[in-house]
C-alpha positions as MATLAB code, in Angstrom:
seq = 'MNDVQTERMQIGFIGAGKVGVSLGKYFKEKGRNVGGYYSLTRASAAWAAAFTQTTCYESLEEIISSCGMILFTVPDSAIAEVWQQAKPYVSGKVIGHCSGLYSSDIFSDWDSMNCHACSVHPLAAISSKENAWRELSGVLFTLEGDSSYVKDLETFFHSMGNRTRIISKEDKIKYHAAAAISSNYMTALFSMSEQLLLDCGFAQEEARSELYALAKGNLDHILTQGCVQSLTGPLERNDCATVEKHISALNEKQRKIYTSCAEYLTDFAQSKHPDRDYTEMRKLCRDGEHSPGAECAETV';
ca = [
     124.148  224.475   53.935;
     122.343  221.829   55.787;
     118.729  221.976   57.163;
     119.551  223.284   60.631;
     121.029  226.258   59.073;
     118.113  227.021   56.817;
     115.672  226.921   59.857;
     117.819  229.327   61.586;
     118.748  231.491   58.824;
     117.511  235.055   59.034;
     115.014  235.866   56.103;
     114.430  239.406   54.456;
     111.911  240.557   52.188;
     112.421  243.029   49.399;
     109.029  244.304   48.712;
     106.414  244.758   51.486;
     103.121  243.885   49.511;
     100.516  241.247   50.444;
     102.625  238.280   49.729;
     105.877  239.418   51.534;
     103.836  240.726   54.922;
     101.757  237.521   54.802;
     104.721  235.307   54.455;
     106.838  237.338   57.070;
     104.170  237.210   59.394;
     103.524  233.398   59.047;
     107.339  232.687   59.372;
     107.586  234.726   62.508;
     104.566  233.044   63.899;
     106.243  229.675   63.374;
     109.189  230.822   65.091;
     111.392  231.424   62.138;
     114.132  234.186   62.150;
     112.642  237.150   60.188;
     114.821  239.860   59.615;
     112.546  242.415   58.033;
     111.753  244.510   54.949;
     113.082  246.850   52.255;
     110.874  248.471   49.783;
     111.134  251.592   47.395;
     108.329  253.028   49.634;
     109.697  253.224   52.912;
     106.309  253.823   54.327;
     105.204  250.248   53.303;
     108.472  248.708   54.547;
     108.116  250.546   57.788;
     104.375  249.327   58.211;
     105.323  245.582   57.370;
     108.177  245.666   59.770;
     105.943  247.047   62.523;
     103.400  244.502   61.855;
     105.598  241.538   61.945;
     108.062  243.154   64.725;
     111.085  243.205   62.603;
     113.254  245.619   60.990;
     112.954  248.194   58.475;
     115.938  248.379   56.211;
     117.139  251.359   54.424;
     118.768  249.860   51.337;
     119.282  246.877   49.369;
     122.739  246.501   50.590;
     121.676  246.608   54.394;
     118.980  243.975   53.992;
     121.090  241.525   51.863;
     124.032  241.833   54.165;
     121.876  241.439   57.170;
     119.872  238.194   55.899;
     121.047  234.859   54.630;
     117.945  234.185   52.774;
     116.336  237.162   50.484;
     112.956  236.724   49.147;
     111.851  239.077   46.518;
     108.420  239.719   46.856;
     107.956  242.606   44.382;
     105.679  242.345   41.448;
     106.578  240.010   38.896;
     107.303  242.640   36.392;
     109.918  244.108   38.788;
     111.863  240.890   39.752;
     114.525  241.055   37.076;
     115.128  244.872   37.546;
     115.421  244.733   41.133;
     117.813  241.656   40.773;
     120.283  243.681   38.534;
     120.453  246.193   41.374;
     120.883  243.496   44.006;
     123.631  241.348   42.152;
     126.578  243.219   43.805;
     125.596  241.781   47.366;
     124.333  238.437   46.806;
     127.369  236.304   46.993;
     126.702  233.403   49.594;
     123.304  234.067   49.929;
     119.861  232.015   49.118;
     117.865  234.274   46.909;
     114.184  233.539   45.755;
     111.193  235.108   44.427;
     107.294  234.193   45.200;
     106.171  234.366   41.527;
     103.939  231.408   40.477;
     104.618  232.198   36.826;
     108.420  232.709   36.712;
     111.385  230.187   37.416;
     114.559  230.894   39.291;
     116.125  231.662   35.944;
     115.004  235.116   36.250;
     117.929  235.527   38.431;
     120.383  235.812   35.602;
     123.783  234.524   36.195;
     123.112  233.357   39.841;
     124.939  230.009   39.515;
     128.375  232.151   39.006;
     127.706  234.201   41.899;
     128.241  231.704   44.634;
     124.464  231.860   45.746;
     121.538  229.582   45.784;
     118.387  230.589   43.648;
     114.916  229.337   43.988;
     111.417  230.155   43.653;
     108.920  229.649   46.290;
     104.955  229.807   45.492;
     102.017  229.375   48.104;
      99.070  227.677   46.536;
      96.719  230.111   48.080;
      94.884  233.192   47.450;
      96.480  235.959   49.441;
      94.065  238.857   49.491;
      95.088  240.746   52.452;
      98.102  242.220   54.383;
      96.556  241.904   57.784;
      94.922  238.448   57.780;
      96.193  236.295   54.929;
      99.059  234.652   56.919;
      96.476  232.965   59.099;
      95.480  230.787   56.060;
      98.993  229.721   55.278;
      99.140  226.972   57.750;
      99.030  223.544   55.921;
      99.065  225.483   52.521;
     101.110  223.729   49.620;
     104.315  225.605   48.717;
     105.723  224.789   45.365;
     109.240  225.009   45.069;
     111.566  225.230   41.910;
     115.519  226.039   41.604;
     118.877  225.156   42.515;
     118.998  221.256   42.777;
     121.564  221.457   45.481;
     119.389  223.618   47.704;
     115.828  222.972   47.075;
     115.476  219.788   49.102;
     116.867  222.061   51.904;
     114.032  224.315   51.273;
     111.486  221.548   51.199;
     112.494  220.415   54.805;
     112.237  224.211   55.851;
     108.478  224.159   54.814;
     107.742  220.544   56.359;
     109.065  221.812   59.672;
     106.209  224.210   59.740;
     103.380  221.778   58.794;
     103.363  222.796   55.102;
     103.079  220.425   52.122;
     105.417  220.882   49.311;
     105.848  220.058   45.613;
     109.132  220.414   43.572;
     108.394  221.339   40.027;
     110.542  221.874   36.964;
     110.971  225.405   35.515;
     109.419  224.332   32.375;
     106.437  223.592   34.159;
     105.748  226.810   35.978;
     103.648  228.715   33.313;
     101.180  225.727   33.223;
     101.176  225.510   37.173;
     100.325  229.109   37.226;
      97.833  228.964   34.719;
      96.076  226.233   36.774;
      96.272  228.203   40.002;
      94.695  231.097   38.201;
      91.789  229.327   36.455;
      91.003  227.403   39.848;
      91.029  230.453   42.069;
      90.469  233.743   39.992;
      88.486  232.342   37.105;
      86.326  230.491   39.343;
      85.307  233.933   40.901;
      84.232  235.047   37.444;
      81.689  232.124   37.131;
      80.613  232.796   40.573;
      79.859  236.514   40.276;
      77.988  235.626   36.809;
      75.856  233.299   38.894;
      75.293  235.806   41.634;
      74.320  238.719   39.186;
      71.642  236.287   37.528;
      70.190  235.477   41.040;
      70.099  239.175   41.645;
      68.183  239.576   38.417;
      65.753  237.327   39.840;
      65.132  239.374   42.761;
      67.393  237.464   45.342;
      69.318  239.856   47.909;
      72.891  239.623   47.485;
      73.766  238.207   50.768;
      71.104  235.534   50.039;
      72.511  234.853   46.434;
      76.046  234.474   47.821;
      75.125  232.121   50.522;
      73.098  229.884   48.425;
      75.262  229.594   45.655;
      78.206  229.168   48.088;
      76.504  226.146   49.248;
      75.663  224.711   46.074;
      79.394  225.443   44.519;
      80.753  223.977   48.028;
      78.939  220.712   47.543;
      80.133  220.225   43.899;
      83.603  220.814   45.113;
      83.211  218.096   47.833;
      81.941  215.811   45.196;
      84.904  216.640   42.721;
      87.431  215.741   45.565;
      85.744  212.471   46.356;
      84.781  211.489   42.710;
      86.397  213.391   40.136;
      85.045  215.930   37.535;
      83.484  213.403   35.186;
      81.341  211.923   37.841;
      80.393  215.051   39.722;
      78.851  216.426   36.437;
      75.104  216.884   36.681;
      72.392  219.144   35.129;
      71.004  219.490   31.579;
      74.447  219.247   29.675;
      75.081  215.965   31.083;
      71.496  215.012   30.498;
      71.905  215.937   26.991;
      69.015  218.363   27.178;
      69.571  220.480   24.259;
      66.225  222.544   24.791;
      67.066  223.581   28.200;
      70.550  224.623   27.526;
      69.201  226.573   24.320;
      66.726  228.278   26.636;
      69.707  229.203   29.076;
      71.704  230.585   26.216;
      68.698  232.826   24.835;
      68.324  234.400   28.488;
      71.954  235.806   28.969;
      73.461  238.725   27.700;
      76.474  238.529   25.065;
      79.264  238.392   27.631;
      77.280  235.871   29.762;
      76.465  233.668   26.801;
      80.270  233.616   25.727;
      81.272  232.367   28.895;
      78.435  229.882   29.304;
      78.910  228.231   25.781;
      82.643  228.115   26.236;
      82.309  226.159   29.463;
      79.663  224.088   28.220;
      81.619  223.016   25.161;
      84.357  221.879   27.525;
      81.932  220.031   29.796;
      80.345  218.357   26.941;
      83.548  216.138   26.704;
      82.911  215.228   30.301;
      79.335  214.173   29.633;
      80.549  212.111   26.875;
      83.094  210.391   29.048;
      80.390  209.708   31.676;
      77.873  208.332   29.064;
      79.732  207.085   26.145;
      76.534  205.372   24.621;
      74.786  208.962   23.992;
      75.102  211.252   20.925;
      76.239  214.541   22.097;
      76.622  215.769   18.392;
      73.836  218.457   18.419;
      74.725  219.584   21.959;
      78.252  220.299   20.737;
      76.567  222.282   17.878;
      74.463  224.109   20.288;
      77.465  225.064   22.462;
      79.573  226.033   19.641;
      76.853  228.037   17.636;
      74.471  229.127   20.222;
      71.428  227.653   18.437;
      69.778  224.308   18.251;
      69.124  222.898   14.649;
      65.599  222.795   13.554;
      64.158  219.280   13.762;
      67.300  218.095   15.281;
      66.987  215.836   18.347;
      69.521  215.323   21.385;
      70.064  211.840   22.654;
      67.608  210.519   25.536;
      67.495  212.896   28.470;
      67.031  210.990   31.537;
];
């Protein structure tokens, strides 16, 4: 199976949620041959087919027999079950899923069924069926799977202008954790910051806009300088008194988040300033209290 065949191959999606619809629309806009959708909920498959101007298939057998590449864009927990139903029809096909967590091994016995198995994951936050496809141009796609085919798949994405990264099946869980922390967990921190400004009397739009500017500026610094050199604020200065005041002003849930992050960041501060003694700061982050009479290192 060569690169030209891969680029021309008709692609079918089993599952018509946000990921499947976004990928199908993106592929179609890039001139790729998208067959259409099959879903347990026919209405969702029909909507996806209409949105992408493709076909709504009536059965697993129909979509698999009609398409050369089949992408399982069902919830992670359903991939193995749907695979068992699809097995009788997959000979000679490229099969893949879009889970960031699972490897192609979830397609049990694929290597004895005359097919290629892979996992394809866009490193992007896909939040909307209607609009997320617009954000996929230039996004990194992480690829894993059948070594005899994954390079062809890499060329397929390069031809659309996307970056790719081939990873091992053993690395998928750590990879997915990194993506979740950078995307979703960052949202939790931003939401907590936003709520604190709302408590101070800021309007939500103002709080969101100003915190976004602050966060974006720091992300720009991280990109150019790295995490350690971008660290600023009272924790970097080893200002225990200020950190202790922060902790005292937070509710229990906020305090846990704050001190956990602060304890992790203390390692960055120590790397940036190896001559400073952060022992008391570490204790403050761990216990939430400043030892009476204890002193932090010089704060400048």
